[in-house]
Structures are given as C-alpha cells and as structure tokens.
KEVEXLO-781438 format. One line per 3 residues: number of its first residue (from 1); for each residue z negated, y, x negated of N, C-alpha, C, CB. Coordinates in Angstrom, 2 decimals, decimal comma, padded with zeros to 5 digits. Glycine has a CB too. Layout:
BEGIN
NUM> Z:Y:X:Z:Y:X:Z:Y:X:Z:Y:X  ...
This chain:
BEGIN
1> -159,27:067,72:-110,51:-157,89:068,12:-110,79:-157,10:066,94:-111,36:-157,87:069,33:-111,77  -155,94:066,75:-110,83:-155,08:065,64:-111,28:-154,09:066,18:-112,31:-154,33:064,97:-110,07  -153,81:065,43:-113,35:-152,85:065,92:-114,35:-151,67:064,96:-114,51:-153,54:066,12:-115,71
4> -151,37:064,23:-113,44:-150,21:063,34:-113,47:-149,31:063,67:-112,28:-150,64:061,83:-113,45  -148,05:063,30:-112,39:-147,13:063,50:-111,27:-146,07:062,40:-111,31:-146,47:064,92:-111,32  -145,39:062,21:-110,19:-144,35:061,19:-110,10:-142,98:061,84:-110,22:-144,46:060,40:-108,77
7> -142,11:061,22:-110,99:-140,74:061,71:-111,12:-139,81:060,54:-111,37:-140,63:062,76:-112,27  -138,53:060,82:-111,53:-137,55:059,76:-111,79:-137,43:059,54:-113,29:-136,18:060,11:-111,18  -137,23:058,30:-113,69:-137,11:058,00:-115,11:-135,75:058,42:-115,66:-137,34:056,50:-115,36
10> -134,69:058,04:-114,93:-133,33:058,38:-115,38:-132,46:058,69:-114,17:-132,71:057,23:-116,23  -131,24:059,09:-114,44:-130,28:059,35:-113,36:-129,94:058,04:-112,65:-128,98:060,02:-113,93  -129,78:058,12:-111,33:-129,41:056,93:-110,55:-128,40:057,33:-109,48:-130,67:056,25:-109,90
13> -127,63:056,36:-109,03:-126,59:056,65:-108,04:-126,71:055,75:-106,82:-125,20:056,49:-108,66  -126,21:056,26:-105,70:-126,18:055,47:-104,48:-124,89:055,75:-103,72:-127,42:055,76:-103,60  -124,61:054,94:-102,70:-123,40:055,15:-101,88:-123,70:054,70:-100,47:-122,18:054,37:-102,46
16> -123,27:055,54:-099,50:-123,44:055,18:-098,09:-122,13:055,53:-097,39:-124,66:055,93:-097,44  -121,66:054,62:-096,53:-120,42:054,88:-095,80:-120,69:054,81:-094,31:-119,31:053,88:-096,19  -120,08:055,75:-093,58:-120,17:055,67:-092,13:-118,93:056,28:-091,50:-121,44:056,39:-091,62
19> -118,29:055,53:-090,61:-117,09:055,97:-089,88:-116,06:056,64:-090,79:-117,48:056,93:-088,75  -115,81:056,03:-091,91:-114,79:056,57:-092,82:-115,30:057,62:-093,80:-113,69:057,15:-092,03  -116,44:058,23:-093,48:-117,01:059,21:-094,42:-117,75:058,47:-095,54:-117,98:060,19:-093,68
22> -117,58:059,01:-096,75:-118,27:058,41:-097,90:-119,31:059,40:-098,41:-117,26:058,03:-099,03  -120,52:058,93:-098,60:-121,60:059,78:-099,12:-122,02:059,23:-100,49:-122,82:059,82:-098,12  -121,63:059,93:-101,55:-122,02:059,52:-102,90:-123,30:060,26:-103,24:-120,88:059,81:-103,96
25> -124,33:059,54:-103,66:-125,60:060,22:-103,94:-126,01:060,04:-105,39:-126,71:059,69:-103,02  -126,66:061,09:-105,91:-127,08:061,14:-107,31:-128,50:061,66:-107,39:-126,12:062,03:-108,16  -129,36:060,94:-108,07:-130,76:061,37:-108,24:-131,02:061,62:-109,72:-131,76:060,30:-107,67
28> -131,68:062,74:-110,03:-131,90:063,13:-111,43:-133,35:063,56:-111,68:-130,94:064,26:-111,82  -133,88:063,23:-112,86:-135,12:063,90:-113,29:-134,69:065,25:-113,88:-135,95:063,02:-114,34  -135,37:066,34:-113,53:-134,97:067,66:-114,03:-136,19:068,45:-114,52:-134,24:068,45:-112,93
31> -135,92:069,40:-115,42:-136,99:070,24:-115,97:-137,11:071,58:-115,26:-136,75:070,48:-117,45  -135,96:072,21:-114,95:-136,01:073,55:-114,37:-134,74:073,86:-113,58:-136,22:074,61:-115,49  -134,71:075,05:-112,97:-133,58:075,42:-112,12:-132,29:075,62:-112,92:-133,90:076,70:-111,35
34> -132,42:075,98:-114,20:-131,25:076,12:-115,05:-130,52:074,79:-115,20:-131,65:076,65:-116,43  -131,30:073,74:-115,44:-130,73:072,39:-115,58:-130,10:071,94:-114,26:-131,82:071,38:-116,02  -130,75:072,27:-113,14:-130,23:071,90:-111,81:-128,86:072,54:-111,60:-131,22:072,34:-110,69
37> -128,74:073,83:-111,94:-127,47:074,54:-111,78:-126,36:073,89:-112,60:-127,64:076,01:-112,19  -126,69:073,47:-113,83:-125,72:072,79:-114,69:-125,21:071,50:-114,04:-126,35:072,48:-116,08  -126,15:070,72:-113,52:-125,80:069,44:-112,88:-124,91:069,69:-111,66:-127,08:068,66:-112,46
40> -125,28:070,69:-110,85:-124,49:071,00:-109,65:-123,06:071,43:-110,04:-125,17:072,11:-108,83  -122,96:072,27:-111,08:-121,64:072,72:-111,54:-120,79:071,54:-112,00:-121,79:073,74:-112,69  -121,42:070,62:-112,75:-120,69:069,44:-113,25:-120,20:068,56:-112,11:-121,57:068,63:-114,20
43> -121,08:068,35:-111,11:-120,69:067,51:-109,97:-119,56:068,16:-109,17:-121,91:067,25:-109,05  -119,62:069,50:-109,03:-118,55:070,19:-108,29:-117,21:070,07:-109,02:-118,90:071,67:-108,10  -117,28:070,03:-110,36:-116,04:069,83:-111,15:-115,54:068,41:-110,97:-116,29:070,14:-112,65
46> -116,45:067,44:-111,14:-116,07:066,02:-111,07:-115,57:065,62:-109,68:-117,25:065,14:-111,46  -116,20:066,19:-108,64:-115,85:065,81:-107,26:-115,34:067,04:-106,51:-117,08:065,18:-106,51  -114,39:067,75:-107,14:-113,90:069,02:-106,58:-113,17:068,84:-105,26:-112,98:069,70:-107,57
49> -112,71:067,60:-104,98:-111,97:067,35:-103,74:-112,88:066,95:-102,58:-110,92:066,27:-103,98  -114,19:066,89:-102,83:-115,13:066,53:-101,75:-115,40:067,77:-100,90:-116,47:065,96:-102,34  -115,70:067,54:-099,63:-115,89:068,66:-098,72:-117,28:069,31:-098,86:-115,68:068,20:-097,29
52> -118,29:068,51:-099,11:-119,66:069,05:-099,17:-120,41:068,51:-100,38:-120,43:068,71:-097,89  -121,19:069,38:-101,01:-122,13:068,98:-102,08:-123,51:069,45:-101,63:-121,72:069,61:-103,51  -124,22:068,60:-100,90:-125,52:068,98:-100,36:-126,61:068,48:-101,30:-125,73:068,41:-098,92
55> -127,71:069,22:-101,39:-128,74:068,80:-102,34:-130,12:069,31:-101,94:-128,39:069,29:-103,74  -131,11:068,74:-102,62:-132,49:069,21:-102,50:-133,18:068,92:-103,81:-133,24:068,54:-101,29  -134,13:069,77:-104,17:-134,92:069,51:-105,37:-136,35:069,96:-105,17:-134,30:070,20:-106,59
58> -137,23:069,39:-105,97:-138,64:069,79:-106,00:-139,04:069,93:-107,46:-139,56:068,75:-105,25  -139,71:071,04:-107,77:-140,20:071,29:-109,13:-141,67:071,66:-109,08:-139,39:072,42:-109,81  -142,35:071,51:-110,22:-143,76:071,90:-110,30:-144,68:070,73:-110,06:-144,07:073,00:-109,31
61> -145,79:070,73:-110,79:-146,73:069,61:-110,69:-147,22:069,42:-109,26:-147,93:069,84:-111,62  -147,42:070,53:-108,54:-147,90:070,44:-107,15:-146,76:070,61:-106,15:-148,97:071,50:-106,89  -145,55:070,34:-106,58:-144,36:070,42:-105,72:-144,22:071,81:-105,10:-144,42:069,36:-104,62
64> -144,60:072,86:-105,88:-144,62:074,20:-105,30:-143,25:074,88:-105,22:-145,52:075,06:-106,10  -142,27:074,39:-105,99:-140,93:074,99:-105,94:-139,98:073,96:-105,34:-140,44:075,45:-107,36  -139,32:074,32:-104,25:-138,38:073,37:-103,64:-137,27:074,12:-102,93:-139,11:072,42:-102,66
67> -136,16:073,42:-102,77:-135,02:074,04:-102,09:-134,18:072,94:-101,48:-134,19:074,90:-103,07  -133,59:073,24:-100,32:-132,66:072,32:-099,66:-131,41:073,10:-099,31:-133,31:071,66:-098,38  -130,23:072,52:-099,55:-128,98:073,23:-099,30:-128,03:072,33:-098,50:-128,32:073,66:-100,63
70> -127,55:072,85:-097,34:-126,65:072,08:-096,46:-125,18:072,20:-096,86:-126,82:072,55:-095,03  -124,86:073,15:-097,73:-123,48:073,36:-098,21:-122,43:073,23:-097,11:-123,16:072,36:-099,32  -122,61:073,99:-096,04:-121,58:074,03:-094,99:-121,74:073,01:-093,87:-120,26:073,84:-095,60
73> -122,63:072,05:-094,04:-122,92:071,11:-092,94:-123,79:071,87:-091,92:-123,65:069,79:-093,47  -123,88:071,36:-090,67:-124,74:072,05:-089,69:-126,16:072,24:-090,22:-124,78:071,27:-088,37  -126,77:073,37:-089,85:-128,10:073,76:-090,33:-129,11:072,60:-090,25:-128,61:074,95:-089,51
76> -129,80:072,34:-091,34:-130,86:071,32:-091,43:-130,37:069,87:-091,28:-131,89:071,58:-090,37  -129,05:069,66:-091,35:-128,57:068,28:-091,13:-128,38:067,52:-092,45:-127,23:068,31:-090,37  -128,44:068,22:-093,59:-128,17:067,55:-094,87:-129,27:067,79:-095,90:-126,83:068,03:-095,43
79> -129,50:069,05:-096,27:-130,50:069,37:-097,29:-131,90:068,90:-096,92:-130,53:070,86:-097,54  -132,31:069,16:-095,68:-133,66:068,77:-095,25:-133,91:067,26:-095,28:-133,91:069,29:-093,85  -132,96:066,45:-094,77:-133,19:064,99:-094,87:-133,28:064,51:-096,33:-132,05:064,23:-094,16
82> -132,51:065,16:-097,23:-132,59:064,79:-098,66:-133,97:065,18:-099,20:-131,46:065,49:-099,49  -134,40:066,41:-098,88:-135,72:066,89:-099,31:-136,82:065,96:-098,78:-135,96:068,34:-098,81  -136,65:065,52:-097,53:-137,63:064,62:-096,91:-137,80:063,33:-097,69:-137,20:064,29:-095,48
85> -136,72:062,83:-098,27:-136,79:061,59:-099,06:-137,57:061,81:-100,37:-135,36:061,08:-099,38  -137,38:062,98:-100,99:-138,14:063,30:-102,20:-139,63:063,42:-101,86:-137,63:064,63:-102,85  -139,91:064,12:-100,75:-141,31:064,34:-100,34:-142,00:063,04:-099,95:-141,37:065,33:-099,15
88> -141,29:062,17:-099,23:-141,93:060,94:-098,75:-142,32:060,03:-099,91:-141,00:060,19:-097,78  -141,65:060,22:-101,05:-142,00:059,43:-102,24:-142,88:060,22:-103,21:-140,72:058,97:-102,95  -143,26:061,43:-102,79:-144,14:062,31:-103,59:-143,56:062,62:-104,96:-145,51:061,66:-103,75
91> -142,24:062,79:-105,02:-141,57:063,08:-106,29:-141,52:064,57:-106,58:-140,16:062,50:-106,29  -141,60:064,93:-107,85:-141,35:066,31:-108,27:-140,52:066,26:-109,54:-142,70:067,10:-108,49  -140,11:067,42:-110,03:-139,20:067,50:-111,19:-137,99:066,60:-110,92:-139,93:067,09:-112,52
94> -137,50:066,63:-109,66:-136,43:065,72:-109,24:-135,40:066,45:-108,40:-137,02:064,54:-108,46  -134,15:066,01:-108,54:-133,02:066,58:-107,79:-132,21:065,43:-107,20:-132,12:067,50:-108,70  -131,81:065,57:-105,94:-130,88:064,61:-105,34:-129,70:065,39:-104,76:-131,58:063,73:-104,23
97> -128,50:064,98:-105,15:-127,28:065,59:-104,63:-126,49:064,53:-103,88:-126,42:066,22:-105,80  -125,99:064,89:-102,69:-125,15:063,96:-101,94:-123,78:064,64:-101,73:-125,81:063,56:-100,55  -122,75:063,97:-102,24:-121,38:064,48:-102,17:-120,69:063,74:-101,02:-120,61:064,29:-103,54
100> -120,15:064,51:-100,06:-119,53:063,87:-098,89:-118,01:064,01:-098,89:-120,10:064,46:-097,60  -117,36:062,86:-098,71:-115,93:062,85:-098,45:-115,76:062,59:-096,96:-115,17:061,76:-099,33  -115,18:063,53:-096,24:-115,05:063,44:-094,79:-114,01:062,38:-094,42:-114,65:064,82:-094,19
103> -114,37:061,54:-093,47:-113,48:060,43:-093,09:-112,69:060,67:-091,83:-114,28:059,19:-092,92  -112,72:061,90:-091,29:-111,91:062,18:-090,10:-112,67:062,04:-088,79:-110,73:061,28:-090,08  -113,81:061,36:-088,79:-114,59:061,21:-087,54:-115,88:061,99:-087,69:-114,88:059,69:-087,23
106> -116,14:062,88:-086,72:-117,38:063,66:-086,78:-118,56:062,76:-086,44:-117,32:064,87:-085,80  -119,66:062,96:-087,17:-120,82:062,08:-086,99:-121,87:062,69:-086,07:-121,46:061,76:-088,33  -121,74:063,98:-085,78:-122,78:064,66:-084,97:-123,99:064,93:-085,84:-123,17:063,81:-083,73
109> -124,85:065,84:-085,40:-126,01:066,22:-086,22:-126,92:065,02:-086,50:-126,81:067,34:-085,53  -127,20:064,23:-085,47:-128,06:063,05:-085,65:-127,48:062,07:-086,66:-128,27:062,33:-084,31  -126,17:061,86:-086,58:-125,49:060,96:-087,50:-125,52:061,48:-088,93:-124,05:060,74:-087,06
112> -125,36:062,81:-089,06:-125,40:063,43:-090,39:-126,78:063,30:-091,01:-124,99:064,91:-090,32  -127,80:063,58:-090,22:-129,19:063,48:-090,71:-129,43:062,07:-091,24:-130,22:063,84:-089,58  -129,04:061,08:-090,46:-129,24:059,68:-090,85:-128,45:059,35:-092,13:-128,81:058,73:-089,70
115> -127,19:059,82:-092,18:-126,33:059,52:-093,34:-126,88:060,15:-094,62:-124,89:060,03:-093,08  -127,27:061,42:-094,55:-127,79:062,09:-095,76:-129,13:061,51:-096,19:-127,93:063,60:-095,52  -129,95:061,19:-095,20:-131,26:060,58:-095,50:-131,06:059,23:-096,19:-132,11:060,41:-094,19
118> -130,16:058,40:-095,64:-129,92:057,06:-096,19:-129,29:057,15:-097,58:-129,00:056,26:-095,26  -128,32:058,05:-097,75:-127,65:058,20:-099,04:-128,66:058,63:-100,11:-126,49:059,23:-098,95  -129,53:059,59:-099,76:-130,56:060,05:-100,71:-131,48:058,90:-101,09:-131,37:061,22:-100,10
121> -131,90:058,13:-100,09:-132,79:056,99:-100,33:-132,13:055,95:-101,25:-133,20:056,33:-098,99  -130,82:055,73:-101,05:-130,07:054,76:-101,88:-130,15:055,15:-103,36:-128,58:054,69:-101,43  -129,93:056,44:-103,66:-129,95:056,89:-105,06:-131,35:056,79:-105,65:-129,44:058,35:-105,16
124> -132,35:057,22:-104,89:-133,74:057,18:-105,40:-134,16:055,72:-105,63:-134,72:057,88:-104,39  -133,83:054,85:-104,67:-134,22:053,44:-104,78:-133,50:052,73:-105,93:-133,94:052,71:-103,47  -132,31:053,23:-106,29:-131,56:052,61:-107,39:-132,20:052,96:-108,74:-130,09:053,07:-107,36
127> -132,98:054,03:-108,75:-133,63:054,46:-109,99:-135,04:053,92:-110,10:-133,66:055,97:-110,07  -135,75:054,43:-111,08:-137,13:054,00:-111,29:-138,04:055,21:-111,24:-137,29:053,24:-112,65  -139,10:055,11:-110,44:-140,08:056,19:-110,34:-141,16:055,95:-111,40:-140,70:056,27:-108,90
130> -141,46:056,99:-112,17:-142,49:056,86:-113,22:-143,56:057,92:-113,03:-141,86:056,97:-114,63  -144,72:057,64:-113,60:-145,80:058,62:-113,57:-145,84:059,32:-114,93:-147,19:057,93:-113,24  -145,86:060,64:-114,90:-145,93:061,40:-116,15:-147,26:062,14:-116,20:-144,75:062,39:-116,27
133> -147,73:062,36:-117,41:-149,00:063,06:-117,62:-148,72:064,43:-118,22:-149,95:062,24:-118,53  -149,45:065,42:-117,74:-149,32:066,77:-118,29:-150,27:066,94:-119,46:-149,60:067,84:-117,21  -149,75:067,53:-120,53:-150,58:067,75:-121,72:-150,78:069,23:-121,96:-149,93:067,11:-122,95
136> -151,93:069,55:-122,55:-152,24:070,93:-122,92:-152,22:071,01:-124,44:-153,62:071,40:-122,34  -151,84:072,18:-124,93:-151,78:072,42:-126,36:-152,91:073,38:-126,74:-150,39:072,98:-126,77  -153,70:073,02:-127,73:-154,81:073,90:-128,16:-154,61:074,23:-129,64:-156,21:073,20:-127,93
139> -154,48:075,53:-129,95:-154,34:075,98:-131,34:-155,65:076,60:-131,80:-153,17:077,00:-131,49  -156,01:076,31:-133,04:-157,28:076,84:-133,55:-157,16:077,18:-135,03:-158,43:075,84:-133,33  -158,08:078,04:-135,47:-158,13:078,43:-136,87:-159,59:078,29:-137,31:-157,59:079,91:-137,10
142> -159,80:077,83:-138,55:-161,17:077,64:-139,02:-161,19:077,65:-140,55:-161,77:076,31:-138,48  -162,36:077,79:-141,11:-162,51:077,80:-142,57:-162,23:076,41:-143,13:-163,92:078,27:-142,99  -161,67:076,37:-144,34:-161,37:075,10:-145,00:-162,61:074,22:-145,11:-160,78:075,36:-146,39
145> -163,77:074,83:-145,27:-165,03:074,07:-145,40:-165,35:073,26:-144,13:-166,19:075,03:-145,71  -164,78:073,70:-143,00:-165,05:072,98:-141,73:-164,03:071,88:-141,45:-165,05:073,97:-140,57  -163,08:071,69:-142,37:-161,98:070,75:-142,12:-162,46:069,34:-141,77:-161,09:070,68:-143,34
148> -163,42:068,81:-142,56:-163,90:067,45:-142,29:-164,48:067,32:-140,89:-164,97:067,06:-143,32  -165,25:068,32:-140,52:-165,90:068,31:-139,19:-164,84:068,33:-138,07:-166,86:069,52:-139,04  -163,84:069,20:-138,24:-162,78:069,31:-137,23:-161,99:067,99:-137,15:-161,82:070,50:-137,57
151> -161,62:067,44:-138,31:-160,87:066,18:-138,32:-161,67:065,04:-137,68:-160,48:065,81:-139,76  -162,95:065,04:-137,91:-163,82:064,02:-137,33:-163,78:064,12:-135,80:-165,29:064,18:-137,86  -163,86:065,35:-135,28:-163,83:065,56:-133,82:-162,47:065,16:-133,24:-164,14:067,05:-133,47
154> -161,40:065,50:-133,97:-160,05:065,16:-133,51:-159,89:063,64:-133,40:-158,98:065,74:-134,47  -160,38:062,92:-134,43:-160,26:061,46:-134,40:-161,16:060,85:-133,33:-160,63:060,87:-135,77  -162,39:061,34:-133,25:-163,34:060,76:-132,31:-162,87:060,91:-130,86:-164,71:061,41:-132,48
157> -162,18:062,02:-130,58:-161,74:062,26:-129,20:-160,26:061,96:-129,00:-162,03:063,70:-128,80  -159,69:061,26:-129,97:-158,32:060,74:-129,82:-157,29:061,82:-129,52:-158,30:059,71:-128,72  -157,38:062,94:-130,23:-156,45:064,04:-130,01:-155,24:063,88:-130,93:-157,14:065,42:-130,24
160> -154,10:064,34:-130,47:-152,87:064,22:-131,26:-152,59:065,56:-131,94:-151,66:063,79:-130,36  -152,40:065,54:-133,25:-152,09:066,77:-133,99:-150,59:067,02:-133,90:-152,56:066,68:-135,48  -150,20:068,23:-133,43:-148,77:068,52:-133,33:-148,33:069,52:-134,40:-148,43:069,07:-131,94
163> -149,29:070,18:-135,05:-148,94:071,13:-136,11:-150,19:071,39:-136,96:-148,38:072,48:-135,52  -150,01:071,57:-138,27:-151,17:071,87:-139,12:-150,77:072,63:-140,38:-151,89:070,58:-139,50  -151,66:073,54:-140,79:-151,47:074,28:-142,05:-152,83:074,34:-142,73:-150,87:075,75:-141,81
166> -152,88:073,92:-143,99:-154,16:073,94:-144,70:-154,16:075,03:-145,76:-154,46:072,57:-145,34  -155,17:075,89:-145,68:-155,33:076,98:-146,63:-156,82:077,32:-146,62:-154,43:078,25:-146,25  -157,18:078,49:-147,12:-158,59:078,89:-147,04:-159,01:078,95:-145,57:-158,84:080,28:-147,73
169> -158,05:079,46:-144,73:-158,23:079,36:-143,28:-157,21:078,35:-142,81:-158,06:080,78:-142,54  -157,67:077,28:-142,20:-156,76:076,24:-141,75:-156,34:076,50:-140,30:-157,41:074,84:-141,88  -155,14:076,01:-139,98:-154,67:076,12:-138,60:-154,20:074,76:-138,13:-153,53:077,17:-138,48
172> -154,65:074,37:-136,94:-154,24:073,07:-136,39:-153,94:073,26:-134,90:-155,36:071,97:-136,60  -152,90:072,56:-134,46:-152,62:072,53:-133,02:-152,74:071,08:-132,56:-151,20:073,12:-132,68  -153,51:070,86:-131,52:-153,68:069,50:-130,99:-153,21:069,44:-129,54:-155,16:069,05:-131,10
175> -152,88:068,23:-129,12:-152,48:067,99:-127,73:-153,54:067,11:-127,08:-151,06:067,31:-127,64  -153,86:067,44:-125,83:-154,76:066,56:-125,07:-154,29:066,55:-123,62:-156,27:067,03:-125,18  -154,78:065,62:-122,85:-154,44:065,61:-121,43:-154,95:066,90:-120,81:-155,05:064,36:-120,70
178> -154,14:067,46:-119,91:-154,51:068,74:-119,29:-155,89:068,68:-118,63:-153,46:069,15:-118,26  -156,18:067,55:-118,06:-157,43:067,37:-117,34:-158,65:067,45:-118,28:-157,42:066,02:-116,61  -158,42:067,22:-119,59:-159,53:067,22:-120,56:-159,63:068,52:-121,36:-159,36:066,06:-121,52
181> -158,73:069,47:-121,09:-158,64:070,66:-121,95:-159,97:071,41:-122,08:-157,59:071,59:-121,41  -160,64:071,68:-120,96:-161,90:072,46:-121,01:-162,96:071,74:-121,84:-162,44:072,71:-119,59  -163,05:070,45:-121,63:-164,03:069,63:-122,34:-163,74:069,62:-123,85:-164,02:068,17:-121,78
184> -162,46:069,48:-124,21:-162,06:069,46:-125,62:-162,37:070,80:-126,29:-160,56:069,13:-125,76  -162,08:071,89:-125,59:-162,36:073,22:-126,14:-163,87:073,40:-126,38:-161,84:074,33:-125,18  -164,65:072,86:-125,44:-166,11:072,98:-125,56:-166,60:072,22:-126,81:-166,81:072,42:-124,28
187> -166,09:071,03:-127,01:-166,47:070,21:-128,16:-166,07:070,89:-129,47:-165,81:068,81:-128,07  -164,83:071,39:-129,53:-164,33:072,03:-130,76:-165,05:073,34:-131,06:-162,84:072,28:-130,64  -165,50:074,02:-130,02:-166,15:075,32:-130,24:-167,53:075,18:-130,89:-166,29:076,06:-128,92
190> -168,01:073,94:-131,08:-169,28:073,73:-131,78:-169,12:073,92:-133,29:-169,83:072,33:-131,48  -167,86:073,93:-133,77:-167,61:074,16:-135,20:-167,81:075,65:-135,48:-166,15:073,70:-135,62  -168,75:076,00:-136,38:-169,15:077,40:-136,58:-168,00:078,38:-136,86:-170,10:077,47:-137,70
193> -167,07:078,05:-137,74:-166,06:079,04:-138,13:-164,81:078,99:-137,28:-165,67:078,84:-139,56  -164,82:078,16:-136,23:-163,59:077,91:-135,46:-163,32:078,98:-134,42:-163,66:076,56:-134,79  -162,05:079,42:-134,35:-161,64:080,31:-133,27:-160,34:079,77:-132,67:-161,44:081,79:-133,78
196> -160,21:079,94:-131,35:-158,99:079,46:-130,67:-157,93:080,54:-130,72:-159,29:079,06:-129,19  -156,68:080,11:-130,87:-155,55:081,05:-130,88:-154,85:080,93:-129,54:-154,56:080,76:-132,07  -154,40:082,05:-129,03:-153,75:081,98:-127,70:-152,35:081,44:-127,86:-153,71:083,38:-127,02
C-alpha cells in the first residue's frame, strides 16, 4: 500500500491564445469539493464577462473522485482534455479551470480540445508538483505507571505527539505514516494497560 500522492504546491496560472480566443488557465491544490465550489464562484465573479469557465478536478488518494465540466462548450471538448492533463501527471487533490474569452472565430471540436489541453498544461507546468504523505492518527489511553514505556516506544519509532494529557490514566495522540499504522498499533499494544481510542 502506498501512502503518498502527487499534488500541486501552490496556485499557478497559464495563458493560451488561438485565433483571437484567449484561454486563461488556473491550477490549484484543493482539499474538497466545498473549496472547489468557492474557487469556481470567485473565478466567475472575477471573469464574469468570459463566455466559458471549463474545469476538471481529481480528489482522493487513489484519484477516486473526479469531474469534468464543459460549461457550454461542445460535449467532451473542454473538461475532458483538462482532466486528461491532471491524469497524465498523476495528480490528485487538484483543480484546473480554463476561462475562455471568445475571439470571434470558431475553432471546431478538434481545435477546442487542443486549446483546452494546452491551456491546462500551461497552468500545471507553471506550478510545482509535490509529493505529499498521508498520516494516520492513533489515540490511546494507559496507566500513568506505563508512561515511561509508552514514551520510550514513541521516541524509538519516531512518532510525533499531537496531543497529550497526563493523569492517573494518561491520554496521548500520535501521528505516523499511514503505511506504518498497523505496525505501530502492534508495537504499542504490547504495553499492558494500553487501550486504543477510536
């Protein structure tokens, strides 16, 4: 199981022109569909005089959530080529929007596919692709007498403490790479008084 994925580091922009039409492209790292909707609303406000706001996004570690939108362009001529650019770079948690200003000359479906694909590529290439790691959070409770043993295991296995409460029953939350979660739980469960919290 892999616990890393590729995404964009920051927002980036691109521009492609063909036969008077201008294609402004924007690439974003995103967390969820709520954030995507906010970005789309903002772009529609900023570029309200543009004829089309076409976009595609991919979410989820395994790229399981995705959507492509042609926004009035001929079917599959805009959203799909943008989505194709995200897929060809194996990106997820990413959104690309291409805003088109019509230049008076029709480009035909082939021309549109090429224009949207190129504009999307321009924005992605202007940015930086980074690898992110997924982390798991493990919460546990144990007797104060086991504190030294637990702390020793946390240090030995390089775990990061994100929350802690010390009392007769102590509570600690640690972070580890998702890929190591089962192994870490197995190691920690050797402490006699320890129980995991959901």
